[in-house]
C-alpha positions in Angstrom: -11.4 14.4 0.4 -12.7 15.8 -2.8 -15.7 14.8 -4.9 -16.6 11.1 -4.7 -19.3 8.6 -5.5 -18.5 6.0 -2.9 -16.0 4.6 -0.6 -15.2 0.9 0.0 -13.1 -1.4 2.2 -11.5 -3.9 -0.1 -8.8 -6.5 -0.8 -7.7 -8.7 -3.6 -9.4 -12.0 -3.5 -6.3 -13.8 -4.6 -3.9 -14.1 -1.6 -1.0 -14.5 -4.0 -1.7 -10.9 -5.2 -1.8 -9.7 -1.6 1.4 -11.4 -0.7 3.8 -8.6 -1.7 1.3 -5.8 -1.9 1.6 -2.6 0.2 -1.9 -3.0 1.5 -4.7 -5.3 0.3 -3.6 -5.8 -3.3 -6.7 -4.1 -4.7 -4.8 -1.8 -7.1 -3.1 -4.7 -8.7 -6.3 -6.8 -8.8 -8.2 -3.9 -10.5 -5.4 -3.3 -13.0 -5.2 -7.0 -13.9 -9.0 -7.3 -14.2 -9.3 -4.3 -16.5 -6.4 -5.5 -18.6 -7.8 -9.1 -19.0 -11.3 -7.9 -19.6 -10.2 -5.5 -22.4 -10.9 -2.2 -20.7 -7.4 -1.1 -21.5 -4.3 -2.4 -23.2 -1.6 -1.5 -20.8 -1.0 -0.1 -17.3 1.6 2.6 -16.5 3.3 1.5 -13.2 6.3 2.4 -11.1 8.9 -0.2 -10.4 11.7 -0.2 -7.8 15.1 -0.9 -9.5 18.6 -1.2 -8.1 21.2 0.9 -9.8 24.8 0.5 -8.6 23.5 -0.7 -5.3 21.0 2.1 -4.8 17.2 2.1 -4.9 15.6 4.1 -7.6 12.2 4.4 -9.3 11.5 3.6 -12.9 8.2 3.8 -14.8 7.1 1.2 -17.3 4.0 0.1 -19.1 2.8 -3.4 -18.0 0.9 -5.4 -20.6 0.7 -8.6 -18.6 -0.5 -9.7 -15.2 3.0 -10.7 -14.3 4.4 -7.2 -15.1 1.7 -5.6 -13.0 2.5 -7.8 -10.1 6.2 -7.0 -10.4 5.4 -3.4 -9.6 3.6 -4.2 -6.3 4.5 -2.3 -3.2 5.2 1.1 -1.8 8.0 3.3 -3.3 9.0 6.1 -1.0 11.6 7.5 -3.3 11.5 10.5 -5.6 10.5 10.1 -9.2 10.2 12.2 -12.3 6.7 11.3 -13.6 6.1 13.8 -16.4 9.7 13.5 -17.6 9.7 9.7 -17.7 6.1 8.7 -18.1 4.9 11.0 -20.8 7.2 9.6 -23.5 6.0 6.1 -22.6 2.4 7.1 -22.8 2.8 9.0 -26.1 4.7 6.1 -27.7 2.3 3.4 -26.6 -0.3 2.2 -29.1 -3.4 1.5 -27.2 -5.5 2.5 -24.2 -3.8 3.0 -20.9 -4.6 2.9 -17.2 -2.2 5.1 -15.3 -1.3 4.6 -11.6 0.5 7.5 -9.9 0.7 9.9 -7.0 -1.8 12.7 -6.7 0.6 15.2 -8.2 1.4 12.8 -11.0 -2.2 12.5 -12.0 -2.9 16.2 -11.7 0.0 16.9 -14.0 -1.1 14.3 -16.4 -4.7 15.8 -16.5 -3.2 19.2 -17.4 -1.3 17.7 -20.2 -4.3 15.8 -21.4 -6.4 19.1 -21.5 -3.8 20.4 -24.0 -3.2 17.2 -26.0 -6.4 15.5 -27.2 -4.4 12.5 -28.5 -2.9 12.0 -25.1 -6.3 12.3 -23.5 -7.6 9.7 -25.8 -5.0 7.1 -24.7 -5.6 7.6 -20.9 -8.9 5.8 -20.1 -8.4 5.4 -16.4 -6.4 7.0 -13.6 -5.7 5.5 -10.2 -3.9 7.6 -7.5 -2.3 6.4 -4.4 -3.1 8.3 -1.2 0.1 10.2 -0.4 1.7 11.8 2.7 4.7 13.0 0.7 7.7 11.5 -1.2 11.4 11.4 -0.1 14.6 12.4 -1.9 17.1 9.7 -2.8 19.4 10.9 0.0 17.2 9.4 2.7 16.9 5.9 1.1 20.6 6.0 0.2 21.5 6.5 3.8 19.2 3.7 5.0 20.4 1.2 2.4 24.0 2.1 3.1 23.5 1.2 6.8 22.0 -2.2 5.7 24.9 -2.8 3.3 27.4 -2.2 6.1 25.7 -4.9 8.1 26.4 -7.5 5.5 29.3 -6.2 3.5 27.4 -7.2 0.4 25.9 -5.2 -2.5 22.2 -4.6 -2.5 20.3 -6.4 -5.3 16.6 -6.1 -4.2 14.6 -3.9 -1.8 11.0 -3.5 -0.7 9.8 -0.6 1.5 7.0 -2.5 3.1 5.9 -6.2 3.1 3.6 -8.0 5.5 0.6 -7.2 7.6 -0.3 -3.9 9.4 2.8 -1.7 9.5 4.9 -4.4 8.0 8.6 -4.7 7.5 11.2 -3.4 5.0 13.2 -6.1 3.3 16.6 -5.9 1.7 18.2 -8.7 -0.4 22.0 -8.8 -1.0 24.3 -10.4 -3.6 25.2 -13.4 -1.5 21.5 -14.2 -1.0 21.3 -12.9 2.5 18.2 -11.0 3.6 17.8 -8.3 6.2 14.3 -7.5 7.5 13.6 -4.5 9.7 10.5 -2.9 11.2 9.2 -0.3 8.7 10.0 2.5 11.3 13.7 1.9 10.5 12.9 4.0 7.4 9.5 5.5 8.1 10.3 7.3 11.3 12.6 9.6 9.2 10.2 9.7 6.3 7.2 10.6 8.5 9.3 13.4 10.1 9.9 14.8 6.5 13.7 14.2 6.6 14.8 14.8 3.0 11.3 15.4 1.8 10.9 16.4 -1.8 10.5 20.2 -1.8 7.3 20.1 -3.8 5.7 18.0 -1.1 6.1 20.7 1.6 3.6 22.9 -0.2 1.2 20.1 -1.5 -2.5 20.3 -0.7 -3.6 17.1 -2.4 -3.1 14.0 -0.4 -6.2 12.2 -1.7 -5.9 12.4 -5.5 -8.7 14.8 -6.3 -8.3 14.5 -10.1 -8.2 10.7 -10.4 -10.9 8.3 -11.3 -10.1 6.1 -8.3 -8.1 6.8 -5.2 -6.6 4.0 -3.1 -4.7 3.7 0.1 -4.1 1.9 3.4 -6.9 1.8 6.0 -5.3 2.2 9.5 -8.4 1.3 11.6 -7.6 -0.4 15.0 -10.6 -2.7 14.5 -8.8 -4.2 11.5 -5.4 -4.6 13.2 -5.9 -8.3 14.1 -7.7 -9.1 10.8 -5.6 -11.7 9.0 -6.2 -9.8 5.7 -4.8 -6.4 5.2 -7.3 -4.0 3.5 -7.2 -1.2 0.9 -9.5 1.8 1.1 -11.0 2.8 -2.2 -12.6 6.1 -3.2 -14.6 6.1 -6.4 -14.6 9.5 -8.0 -15.9 9.2 -11.6 -18.2 7.1 -13.7 -15.4 5.3 -15.5 -13.7 4.6 -12.2 -16.9 3.1 -10.9 -17.1 0.9 -14.1 -13.7 -0.6 -13.6 -14.1 -1.1 -9.9 -17.5 -2.9 -10.4 -15.9 -5.0 -13.1 -13.2 -6.1 -10.7 -15.7 -6.9 -8.0 -18.1 -8.5 -10.4 -15.5 -11.0 -11.7 -14.4 -11.9 -8.2 -11.0 -10.2 -8.4 -11.8 -7.8 -5.6 -13.8 -8.3 -2.4 -15.5 -5.1 -1.2 -17.9 -3.7 1.4 -19.1 -0.1 1.8 -16.9 2.1 4.0 -17.9 5.3 5.7 -16.0 8.0 3.9 -14.8 9.4 7.3 -12.9 6.2 7.8 -10.6 7.2 5.0 -9.4 10.0 7.1 
């Protein structure tokens, strides 16, 4: 699990934030609290976009609560973090929180070690616990199947919404919506069909180099809880400061969690 200062069972206090979140909405709630309380001026996030009917990832810098909320949810599709995110970070005037996968944050740390100006901009890193990421071929095959069901072009897609394992949701040009159990995609994803090659040799699923690590908590005692939860690992002093800020202002509800429950 790496070095840590504490572990917590959490969720966003605002149910509107939790509504479209991948788990308990804690990541969004912390980002919004830190932004509104002046701890940073922007948040680097990953959005899902539709390009010519296909699901792709795109990084952007959110400077409002609405822009942070627009990036909620899981994205199981390959991205090019250093290629796309570094220019955004370098061109941004102000302090940034950066949300990414463990490999993203590790790569960013290495760049920050070499570029003091870059390091001065990144004041918080939050990593998402990661099993691995998938190449576009997998999501393209899944969405093509969904499009054949409707005969319509895809205009919006979410990998997971709802409680516990949740459901994937696809919206089409005529307004029709298809909802499927997440295993419609995740059974292939969990078996590493079309896994990104780098993921096959990755040792860091927990975000060792981040200030805060967050992820789902799949405990059976929580399955029937009406609120889905987020597990949080606090790794550094500055991560602890932002987490306590979010809890202190009522944005996040938290209780201590045995670190073994993260596993």
